[in-house]
KOLKETI-173073 format. One line per field, with one value per atom (N, C-alpha, C): residue in one letter; x, y, z. Coordinates in Angstrom, 2 decimals. Example, Ala and Ser with C-alpha at 12.3 -4.5 7.8 and 13.67 -1.06 7.14 Angstrom:
rest: c(a,a,a,s,s,s)
c1: c(13.19,12.30,13.20,12.85,13.67,12.90)
c2: c(-5.69,-4.50,-3.30,-2.25,-1.06,0.03)
c3: c(7.80,7.80,7.80,7.08,7.14,7.87)
This chain:
rest: c(m,m,m,i,i,i,y,y,y,k,k,k,k,k,k,v,v,v,v,v,v,g,g,g,v,v,v,g,g,g,d,d,d,k,k,k,v,v,v,t,t,t,f,f,f,s,s,s,k,k,k,d,d,d,n,n,n,g,g,g,q,q,q,q,q,q,d,d,d,q,q,q,n,n,n,s,s,s,e,e,e,i,i,i,r,r,r,q,q,q,y,y,y,t,t,t,s,s,s,k,k,k,v,v,v,l,l,l,d,d,d,l,l,l,i,i,i,g,g,g,d,d,d,d,d,d,k,k,k,a,a,a,v,v,v,v,v,v,a,a,a,l,l,l,p,p,p,m,m,m,e,e,e,n,n,n,g,g,g,r,r,r,v,v,v,i,i,i,p,p,p,l,l,l,s,s,s,v,v,v,g,g,g,e,e,e,k,k,k,y,y,y,w,w,w,g,g,g,f,f,f,f,f,f,y,y,y,t,t,t,a,a,a,t,t,t,g,g,g,m,m,m,f,f,f,q,q,q,c,c,c,n,n,n,c,c,c,e,e,e,i,i,i,i,i,i,e,e,e,r,r,r,y,y,y,k,k,k,d,d,d,g,g,g,n,n,n,i,i,i,y,y,y,v,v,v,m,m,m,i,i,i,v,v,v,q,q,q,f,f,f,i,i,i,s,s,s,a,a,a,f,f,f,e,e,e,k,k,k,y,y,y,q,q,q,r,r,r,r,r,r,q,q,q,y,y,y,f,f,f,r,r,r,l,l,l,d,d,d,m,m,m,l,l,l,k,k,k,d,d,d,l,l,l,e,e,e,f,f,f,r,r,r,p,p,p,i,i,i,t,t,t,m,m,m,q,q,q,e,e,e,k,k,k,v,v,v,i,i,i,e,e,e,k,k,k,k,k,k,v,v,v,i,i,i,e,e,e,d,d,d,e,e,e,f,f,f,d,d,d,t,t,t,a,a,a,v,v,v,m,m,m,k,k,k,a,a,a,k,k,k,f,f,f,v,v,v,n,n,n,t,t,t,l,l,l,n,n,n,a,a,a,m,m,m,q,q,q,s,s,s,v,v,v,w,w,w,h,h,h,p,p,p,a,a,a,v,v,v,i,i,i,t,t,t,d,d,d,l,l,l,s,s,s,g,g,g,g,g,g,g,g,g,m,m,m,r,r,r,f,f,f,n,n,n,t,t,t,n,n,n,a,a,a,d,d,d,r,r,r,g,g,g,d,d,d,v,v,v,k,k,k,e,e,e,i,i,i,v,v,v,v,v,v,k,k,k,l,l,l,d,d,d,f,f,f,s,s,s,v,v,v,g,g,g,g,g,g,k,k,k,d,d,d,c,c,c,s,s,s,y,y,y,t,t,t,l,l,l,k,k,k,a,a,a,d,d,d,i,i,i,i,i,i,q,q,q,v,v,v,s,s,s,m,m,m,m,m,m,p,p,p,n,n,n,k,k,k,p,p,p,g,g,g,f,f,f,d,d,d,e,e,e,y,y,y,r,r,r,v,v,v,r,r,r,f,f,f,s,s,s,d,d,d,i,i,i,t,t,t,k,k,k,e,e,e,q,q,q,r,r,r,e,e,e,n,n,n,v,v,v,i,i,i,k,k,k,y,y,y,i,i,i,f,f,f,e,e,e,e,e,e,e,e,e,r,r,r,r,r,r,r,r,r,r,r,r,k,k,k,k,k,k,e,e,e,m,m,m,g,g,g)
c1: c(56.90,55.22,55.33,54.75,54.62,53.49,53.48,52.30,51.02,51.84,50.43,49.34,50.18,48.81,48.64,48.33,47.75,47.21,47.57,47.13,46.68,45.08,45.24,44.18,44.01,43.74,41.90,42.21,41.22,40.52,42.14,41.96,42.49,42.05,42.79,43.40,44.57,45.86,46.28,46.70,46.55,48.15,48.78,50.25,50.21,51.50,51.93,52.98,53.48,55.28,55.37,54.20,54.16,53.76,54.62,54.09,53.06,52.19,50.55,50.99,52.55,52.67,52.67,51.81,51.88,50.72,50.16,49.43,48.04,46.51,45.83,45.25,46.86,46.18,47.38,47.75,49.27,48.72,50.02,49.15,50.22,50.31,51.47,50.10,50.65,49.03,49.14,47.99,47.47,46.95,47.44,47.05,46.33,44.87,43.81,44.06,44.34,44.04,43.68,44.26,43.54,45.35,45.00,46.40,44.98,45.66,45.17,45.61,47.09,47.95,48.68,49.22,50.67,51.35,52.48,54.11,54.32,55.50,56.65,55.72,57.14,56.95,57.20,57.58,57.23,56.21,55.82,55.88,54.39,53.67,51.62,51.64,50.75,50.41,49.81,49.07,48.06,47.85,47.20,46.24,46.61,46.98,47.30,46.38,46.90,45.59,44.98,43.98,42.94,42.07,42.70,42.27,41.62,39.86,38.96,39.11,38.86,38.94,40.35,41.73,42.96,43.81,44.85,45.56,46.90,47.52,48.63,49.61,50.36,51.92,53.00,52.65,53.63,54.66,55.82,57.00,58.07,58.65,59.39,60.80,60.91,61.76,61.78,60.07,59.79,59.31,59.87,59.90,57.60,57.40,55.73,55.32,55.01,54.83,52.95,52.22,51.42,50.77,49.62,48.81,47.86,47.08,46.78,45.39,43.87,42.99,42.26,42.68,42.34,41.69,40.99,40.17,40.54,41.71,41.72,42.71,42.08,42.51,43.79,43.95,45.24,46.30,46.84,48.41,49.15,50.77,51.08,52.60,53.50,54.39,55.79,56.78,57.17,57.19,57.21,57.28,57.87,58.01,58.91,58.03,57.94,56.85,58.52,58.53,59.46,58.94,58.05,57.74,56.03,56.04,54.87,54.74,53.04,53.19,52.08,51.11,48.94,48.67,47.67,47.50,46.06,45.40,44.75,44.41,43.10,42.42,43.30,43.96,44.24,46.05,46.06,47.17,47.55,48.26,49.12,50.63,51.19,52.43,53.12,54.06,54.29,55.29,54.67,54.78,55.48,56.97,58.12,57.98,57.23,57.30,58.98,59.40,60.54,60.85,59.48,59.96,58.45,58.63,57.21,56.32,55.38,53.84,53.70,53.22,52.82,51.58,50.63,49.20,49.60,48.72,48.55,47.30,48.44,47.48,47.17,46.01,45.23,45.26,45.39,45.58,46.93,47.32,49.12,48.43,47.40,46.76,46.47,46.82,45.34,46.94,46.53,46.70,46.91,47.91,47.38,47.81,46.74,46.91,47.40,48.50,49.82,50.15,50.89,52.40,53.34,54.34,55.56,56.72,57.91,58.98,59.70,60.77,61.29,62.50,63.67,64.75,65.30,65.13,66.14,67.48,67.90,69.29,69.10,69.36,69.14,70.16,70.45,71.02,71.38,72.81,73.20,74.51,74.37,75.09,77.08,77.22,79.02,78.50,77.62,77.52,77.62,76.64,76.88,78.14,78.77,80.09,81.03,81.14,82.09,81.82,80.58,80.09,80.45,80.38,80.15,81.85,82.90,83.95,85.19,83.91,84.29,83.96,82.92,81.98,82.94,83.75,84.08,85.72,86.23,87.46,88.52,88.46,89.40,90.10,91.13,91.95,93.72,94.41,96.30,96.32,95.86,96.52,95.59,96.27,94.99,94.66,95.63,95.11,94.59,94.74,92.98,91.93,92.25,90.65,90.27,90.90,90.56,90.20,90.53,90.05,88.86,88.16,87.28,86.11,86.39,85.40,85.35,86.06,85.78,84.71,84.75,84.12,82.79,83.07,81.55,80.55,81.71,80.70,79.72,80.92,80.56,79.01,79.02,78.26,76.99,77.22,76.09,75.69,75.92,76.04,74.90,74.99,74.11,72.49,71.67,70.41,69.66,68.93,67.47,66.53,65.79,64.38,63.30,62.34,61.29,59.64,58.43,57.53,56.79,56.62,55.45,53.72,53.28,52.07,51.34,51.53,50.56,51.64,51.18,51.87,51.43,51.87,51.55,52.30,51.63,53.29,53.96,53.70,54.25,55.27,55.24,55.88,55.23,55.47,55.23,54.71,53.98,54.30,55.11,55.82,55.80,56.48,56.40,56.97,57.90,58.96,60.51,60.37,61.81,62.10,63.73,63.81,65.65,65.54,66.78,66.67,67.12,66.88,67.33,67.88,68.26,69.42,68.07,69.07,68.65,69.48,68.17,67.90,67.08,66.73,65.84,65.25,66.96,66.32,66.89,66.10,66.30,66.15,67.23,67.15,66.62,65.42,64.36,65.02,64.82,64.75,63.24,63.21,61.53,61.50,61.07,61.02,59.45,59.14,57.77,57.93,56.71,55.93,55.44,55.34,53.84,54.33,53.37,53.30,53.98,54.05,55.42,56.75,56.91,58.61,58.64,60.02,60.24,61.21,60.29,61.14,62.29,63.31,64.03,64.60,63.71,64.10,65.01,66.05,66.41,66.53,65.62,64.76,65.65,65.71,65.59,64.88,64.30,62.64,63.28,62.25,62.11,61.34,61.71,60.69,60.72,58.34,57.29,57.00,56.87,56.67,56.88,57.45,58.13,56.35,56.38,55.06,55.54,55.81,55.69,54.60,54.10,52.97,52.65,51.91,51.83,51.12,50.26,50.40,51.21,53.18,53.87,54.85,55.47,56.46,57.89,58.74,60.03,59.80,58.48,58.65,57.72,58.24,57.22,57.28,56.33,55.39,56.41,56.96,57.10,56.62,56.06,55.83,56.70,57.22,58.31,57.60,58.25,58.14,59.13,58.66,59.66,60.45,61.91,62.48,63.29,63.09,64.53,63.76,62.43,61.39,61.94,62.19,61.73,60.50,60.25,58.71,58.08,59.28,58.98,59.59,59.82,59.51,58.45,57.81,56.18,55.35,55.79,54.58,54.18,54.99,55.50,54.77,55.03,54.42,53.24,52.69,51.45,50.80,51.26,50.96,50.68,51.36,51.57,50.34,50.25,49.12,47.90,48.01,46.18,46.26,47.65,47.35,46.83,47.89,47.29,46.37,45.63,44.28,43.35,43.64,42.65,42.60,43.94,44.16,43.23,43.36,42.45,41.43,40.79,39.21,38.73,40.02,39.05,39.17,40.17,39.82,39.09,38.51,37.30,36.12,36.10,35.02,35.10,36.08,35.97,36.39)
c2: c(22.72,23.14,22.92,23.71,23.79,23.04,21.88,21.03,21.16,21.88,23.11,23.48,23.82,24.84,23.33,22.16,21.78,20.41,20.05,18.28,19.26,18.17,19.37,17.90,18.54,17.20,16.60,15.22,14.81,13.89,14.42,13.75,13.29,12.07,10.74,10.63,9.17,9.01,7.41,7.79,5.97,6.15,4.49,4.47,3.44,3.77,2.42,2.36,1.18,1.39,1.42,1.72,2.32,3.59,4.36,5.85,6.33,4.95,5.76,6.01,5.14,5.57,4.58,3.08,2.04,1.55,0.81,0.39,-0.01,0.21,0.27,-1.08,-2.29,-3.73,-3.88,-2.73,-3.21,-4.30,-4.96,-5.65,-5.19,-4.17,-3.00,-3.51,-3.62,-3.26,-2.09,-1.78,-0.18,-0.13,0.74,1.20,2.15,2.60,3.62,3.99,5.35,5.79,7.18,8.33,9.32,10.11,11.91,12.60,13.12,12.38,13.04,14.75,14.83,15.56,16.59,17.88,18.14,18.37,18.12,18.35,19.63,20.20,21.19,21.38,21.66,21.76,20.55,19.33,18.11,16.79,16.83,15.78,15.69,14.33,14.33,13.22,13.42,11.81,11.24,9.98,9.84,8.34,8.16,6.59,5.52,4.54,3.03,2.61,2.00,1.63,0.14,0.19,-1.04,-2.33,-3.07,-4.23,-5.44,-5.46,-6.45,-6.02,-5.21,-4.77,-5.57,-5.18,-5.11,-3.96,-4.35,-2.88,-3.27,-3.52,-2.81,-1.94,-2.89,-2.06,-1.62,-0.65,-0.06,-0.59,-0.94,-0.75,1.17,1.45,2.27,1.93,2.80,3.18,2.73,2.52,2.06,3.76,3.17,4.76,3.97,5.02,4.77,6.11,6.13,7.28,7.50,8.68,8.80,9.88,8.85,10.28,10.34,11.54,12.80,13.25,13.05,13.09,14.55,16.09,16.58,18.21,19.02,19.89,19.91,20.53,21.10,20.19,18.87,18.11,16.53,15.31,14.71,15.03,15.13,15.18,14.04,13.72,13.05,13.45,12.43,12.95,11.46,11.34,10.23,10.55,9.07,9.31,8.34,8.86,7.47,7.17,6.60,6.05,6.46,6.92,7.59,7.17,6.80,6.19,6.08,5.29,4.61,3.74,4.35,4.38,4.40,4.35,4.31,5.55,5.83,7.44,6.82,6.43,6.19,4.83,4.48,3.80,3.65,4.70,4.48,4.28,2.99,3.09,3.79,4.75,5.87,5.70,6.63,6.66,8.07,8.50,9.76,10.00,10.23,10.42,11.61,11.76,12.72,13.03,13.78,13.85,13.91,13.69,13.52,13.96,14.48,14.50,16.16,17.15,17.93,17.46,17.86,17.36,17.65,17.39,16.97,16.83,17.16,17.51,15.80,14.70,14.06,14.07,12.84,12.88,11.84,12.09,10.20,9.40,10.67,10.06,9.87,9.63,8.55,7.48,6.89,5.65,5.02,6.01,5.47,4.81,3.40,2.42,2.50,3.03,2.09,0.84,-0.17,-1.07,-0.23,-1.49,-1.17,-2.28,-1.85,-3.02,-1.92,-1.79,-1.15,-1.92,-1.45,-2.12,-1.74,-2.08,-1.76,-2.50,-1.89,-2.51,-2.21,-3.35,-3.61,-3.84,-3.93,-4.53,-4.66,-6.36,-5.79,-5.36,-4.98,-3.89,-5.83,-6.09,-7.08,-6.33,-7.31,-6.86,-6.94,-7.18,-7.51,-5.83,-5.20,-3.73,-2.60,-3.05,-1.93,-1.66,-2.93,-3.13,-2.18,-2.48,-2.02,-0.24,-0.53,1.52,2.50,1.58,2.33,3.17,1.59,2.11,2.88,2.76,4.17,5.31,5.68,6.58,7.14,5.95,6.64,6.99,6.62,6.66,5.96,4.07,3.03,3.06,3.25,2.72,3.39,2.24,2.89,2.91,2.55,3.15,3.24,4.79,4.79,3.44,3.04,1.66,0.47,0.30,-0.34,0.57,1.78,2.36,1.71,2.24,2.56,0.89,-0.52,-1.41,-1.68,-1.51,-1.61,-0.86,0.66,1.08,1.32,-0.06,-0.65,-2.23,-2.53,-3.66,-3.23,-2.04,-1.44,-0.68,-0.62,0.12,-1.03,-2.18,-3.14,-4.11,-3.93,-4.52,-3.53,-2.42,-1.24,-0.89,-2.19,-1.62,-3.18,-4.23,-5.66,-5.36,-4.79,-4.34,-5.58,-5.98,-7.22,-6.69,-6.97,-6.40,-7.27,-7.05,-7.06,-6.13,-5.83,-5.52,-5.54,-3.93,-3.40,-3.35,-3.98,-4.25,-3.33,-2.42,-1.67,-0.63,0.90,1.91,2.71,3.01,4.20,5.17,5.82,6.85,6.29,5.39,4.75,3.62,2.85,1.87,1.34,-0.24,-0.11,-2.45,-2.82,-4.61,-4.39,-5.79,-5.82,-7.34,-7.78,-9.71,-9.62,-10.52,-11.21,-12.40,-13.27,-14.24,-14.46,-12.85,-13.15,-12.91,-14.07,-14.28,-13.08,-12.66,-11.53,-12.16,-13.12,-14.01,-13.32,-13.20,-12.70,-11.77,-10.99,-9.87,-8.64,-8.16,-7.04,-5.64,-4.74,-3.99,-3.94,-3.12,-3.21,-1.40,-1.47,0.00,-0.22,0.44,0.35,1.47,1.45,2.39,2.63,4.32,4.12,5.99,5.10,6.07,6.86,7.68,7.99,9.75,10.18,11.23,12.08,13.35,13.53,15.46,15.83,17.29,17.48,16.96,17.29,16.84,16.13,16.62,14.76,14.74,13.34,13.23,12.10,12.08,10.78,10.28,9.37,8.98,8.16,8.39,6.98,6.54,5.48,5.40,4.64,4.83,3.31,3.81,2.37,2.44,0.94,-0.16,-1.30,-1.29,-1.88,-3.08,-4.66,-5.69,-5.91,-5.43,-6.14,-6.96,-7.91,-9.06,-9.99,-11.01,-11.73,-12.95,-13.56,-14.51,-15.09,-16.50,-17.09,-16.81,-17.06,-16.82,-18.23,-18.84,-20.48,-20.03,-19.59,-19.67,-18.89,-18.69,-18.34,-19.03,-19.83,-20.34,-19.80,-19.88,-19.43,-18.06,-17.52,-15.90,-15.86,-14.60,-14.19,-12.40,-12.56,-10.93,-10.44,-9.12,-8.51,-7.27,-7.46,-5.64,-5.11,-3.80,-3.27,-1.54,-1.38,0.27,1.13,2.06,3.63,4.03,3.92,3.85,5.20,5.97,7.32,8.18,8.00,9.03,10.22,10.90,12.71,13.19,14.23,15.21,15.23,15.85,16.00,14.93,13.49,12.80,11.83,12.34,11.05,12.24,13.00,14.43,14.37,13.93,13.90,12.15,11.54,9.98,10.48,10.84,10.94,11.68,12.54,13.39,12.28,11.37,11.24,9.37,9.46,7.78,9.21,9.71,10.74,11.06,11.46,11.93,10.58,9.69,8.43,7.85,7.86,7.34,8.53,9.91,10.79,10.13,9.83,9.67,8.54,7.63,6.14,6.37,6.76,6.99,8.58,9.35,9.70,8.46,8.37,6.57,6.23,5.76,4.90,5.54,6.76,7.63,7.83,7.88,7.70,9.26)
c3: c(61.46,61.67,63.32,63.97,65.59,65.50,66.91,66.74,67.56,68.47,68.89,68.64,67.18,66.34,64.93,65.20,65.08,65.65,66.71,67.75,68.59,68.66,70.35,71.19,72.48,73.47,73.11,72.73,72.37,70.82,70.28,69.03,68.81,68.28,67.38,67.17,67.11,66.57,66.06,65.54,64.58,64.94,65.33,65.56,64.31,63.37,62.32,61.90,61.81,61.39,60.13,59.10,58.25,57.61,57.22,57.10,56.27,55.50,55.24,53.62,53.15,51.52,50.72,51.51,51.43,50.50,49.55,48.99,50.48,49.78,50.43,51.33,50.51,50.73,51.97,52.41,52.91,54.63,54.86,56.30,57.47,57.36,58.61,59.37,61.10,62.04,62.20,62.93,62.80,64.69,65.34,66.80,66.04,67.53,67.04,68.79,69.32,70.29,70.28,71.51,71.74,72.93,72.30,72.90,74.00,75.04,76.48,77.31,76.46,77.34,76.14,76.26,75.60,76.15,76.03,76.63,76.55,77.24,76.62,74.92,74.38,72.75,71.88,72.38,71.37,72.28,72.98,73.68,73.80,74.09,73.98,75.20,75.63,76.65,76.23,75.67,75.08,75.32,75.89,76.15,75.51,76.54,75.61,74.34,73.24,72.59,73.09,72.92,73.26,72.14,72.21,71.14,72.16,71.47,72.21,73.39,74.08,75.38,76.29,75.86,76.08,75.94,76.56,76.16,75.85,74.38,73.81,74.43,74.60,75.33,74.55,73.53,72.41,73.79,73.17,73.43,73.66,74.63,74.72,74.04,73.53,72.18,71.02,70.87,69.48,68.76,67.47,66.67,65.87,65.84,64.98,63.96,62.91,62.80,63.44,63.26,64.03,63.23,62.93,62.19,62.75,63.02,63.59,63.43,63.46,63.02,64.24,63.29,63.70,63.02,63.76,63.22,61.95,61.72,60.02,59.71,59.99,58.90,59.02,58.55,58.96,58.96,59.73,59.92,60.17,59.98,59.73,60.11,62.13,62.20,62.54,62.94,63.38,64.72,65.76,67.02,67.73,68.79,69.97,70.44,71.01,72.48,73.75,74.72,75.18,77.30,77.21,78.63,78.89,79.59,80.21,81.23,81.51,82.88,83.27,84.77,85.17,85.39,84.58,85.71,85.89,87.52,87.65,86.61,86.45,86.42,84.53,84.13,82.74,82.37,81.61,80.93,79.92,80.08,78.97,78.84,77.77,77.71,76.96,76.88,76.22,75.18,74.16,72.78,72.49,72.18,71.45,69.88,69.60,67.84,67.27,66.18,66.12,64.96,64.23,62.64,62.85,61.75,61.30,61.29,61.39,60.98,59.39,59.21,57.73,56.84,56.42,55.93,55.63,55.37,55.01,53.31,52.36,51.26,50.85,51.21,50.97,49.60,48.63,47.55,47.35,47.86,47.84,47.91,48.78,48.14,47.15,45.75,44.52,43.43,43.20,42.31,40.86,40.20,38.60,38.57,37.87,37.08,36.31,35.76,34.55,34.75,32.61,32.34,32.14,32.55,32.07,32.37,31.06,32.27,32.97,33.76,35.16,34.76,35.36,35.41,37.26,37.42,38.61,39.65,40.29,41.13,42.33,42.82,44.55,45.17,46.33,47.41,48.46,48.06,49.02,49.66,50.59,52.43,51.61,50.82,50.13,49.83,48.47,48.48,49.45,50.57,51.58,52.60,52.34,53.52,52.05,50.95,50.25,49.65,50.26,49.83,50.89,52.06,53.49,53.46,52.69,52.80,52.15,51.01,50.33,50.92,50.81,51.34,52.44,53.51,54.51,54.63,52.79,52.52,53.54,53.69,54.87,54.24,53.37,52.11,52.82,53.00,52.97,51.38,50.50,49.33,48.09,47.15,45.93,45.22,45.20,44.72,44.80,46.40,46.89,46.85,47.40,46.69,45.82,44.66,42.70,42.83,43.26,43.15,43.94,45.50,45.56,44.72,44.36,43.83,42.86,41.86,40.35,40.55,42.17,42.74,42.10,43.25,43.25,42.26,41.36,40.36,39.88,39.46,38.51,39.39,40.68,40.79,41.00,40.98,40.77,38.84,38.03,36.84,36.64,37.01,36.78,37.13,35.76,36.15,35.92,36.47,36.05,35.21,34.35,33.67,34.44,34.45,35.47,34.77,34.84,34.37,35.63,35.52,36.57,36.31,37.26,37.12,37.74,38.98,39.73,40.72,40.28,40.49,41.88,42.78,43.88,44.20,44.77,44.98,46.39,46.65,47.80,47.47,46.09,46.01,44.61,44.84,43.14,42.83,42.68,42.19,41.26,40.94,39.18,39.37,38.18,38.15,37.84,37.88,36.90,37.48,36.56,37.14,37.07,37.61,38.24,39.64,39.96,41.40,41.99,42.80,43.87,45.12,45.25,47.03,47.48,48.61,50.08,50.64,50.00,50.37,50.45,51.17,51.46,50.78,49.69,49.21,47.60,47.44,45.99,45.53,43.94,43.64,42.43,41.91,40.51,39.83,38.64,37.73,36.89,37.42,36.86,36.10,34.93,33.58,33.03,32.71,32.64,32.49,32.04,31.00,32.26,32.81,33.77,32.71,32.69,31.80,31.07,30.07,29.32,29.24,30.62,30.95,31.02,30.72,30.79,32.06,32.73,34.74,34.66,34.49,35.09,36.60,37.63,38.91,39.21,39.66,40.45,41.87,42.20,43.53,44.65,45.48,46.42,46.82,47.31,48.27,48.89,49.50,50.28,50.17,50.18,49.31,50.76,50.52,51.59,51.50,49.94,49.87,48.61,48.78,47.01,47.51,46.21,45.68,44.18,44.39,43.17,42.42,40.97,39.93,39.73,40.75,40.18,37.95,37.95,36.44,35.40,36.52,35.34,36.14,35.06,36.60,36.28,37.36,37.06,37.57,38.02,37.68,39.38,39.83,41.54,41.31,42.12,42.02,43.31,42.88,44.56,44.46,46.14,46.54,47.02,47.03,47.53,48.01,49.00,49.15,48.63,48.58,48.38,49.35,49.52,50.98,50.88,49.49,49.92,48.72,48.12,46.75,47.96,47.26,47.35,47.39,48.26,48.27,46.71,45.87,44.28,43.36,44.06,43.04,43.15,44.79,45.07,44.78,44.02,43.60,42.14,41.78,39.79,40.07,40.58,40.62,40.57,41.50,41.46,40.61,39.86,38.79,37.65,37.48,36.42,36.56,37.27,38.03,37.05,38.14,37.53,36.13,35.41,33.94,33.27,33.16,33.30,33.20,34.06,34.35,33.94,33.47,32.56,31.47,30.45,29.48,28.94,29.87,29.78,29.71,30.50,30.72,28.95,28.73,27.75,26.25,26.30,25.53,25.24,26.93,26.20,26.51,26.15,26.25,25.05,23.50,22.58,22.66)
């Protein structure tokens, strides 16, 4: 999408490290500013954000998701801060757009409370190293390659049980008594039916927070964000959430 057909001078913009698919209780900081000018084909001059009367100097080289409040709706785009300077009495930065603009769907914030079985597995650093070697085929012999492939397959075949407690188009919460070890990424198996069609997705997710459950000793609550979900997969998750919500309301009404 050509950004000049979307963004205009004076439009409000919010920058965040999160892509907006997180739940509403996300603790990710947001920085609000205004578009001052448009440059060339992929850049904009934006005022540096202010907080309590103080300028927030977002770092050059940092990448943020920008949420632009325009005359035709809210759009999101991945941005990079490439320059920062003072123009008269105003501190400004030049923002480069490094992805296409997409219409932002607020409904992705909607969360469905539920109890649903789930399987997940941690992604360890060792697995990442071995997977990289297998993909790049860094082996002297076929025997050595087979050994690494077998090791990788064994790692990726161990799944742990869990129970989903809420689900959104951007992530989920779940409870488990499995030990994840010192990892920040996991893979989840998400199975559901939408529109009479069965969906079975294996998705990578970033761990946002892990908390002990005081009322359930030995169990932890995970809050995770999907990191590689496709547009079609996300849309199906959202459809499932709304279908399930309608089904529940219909049941309550008798």
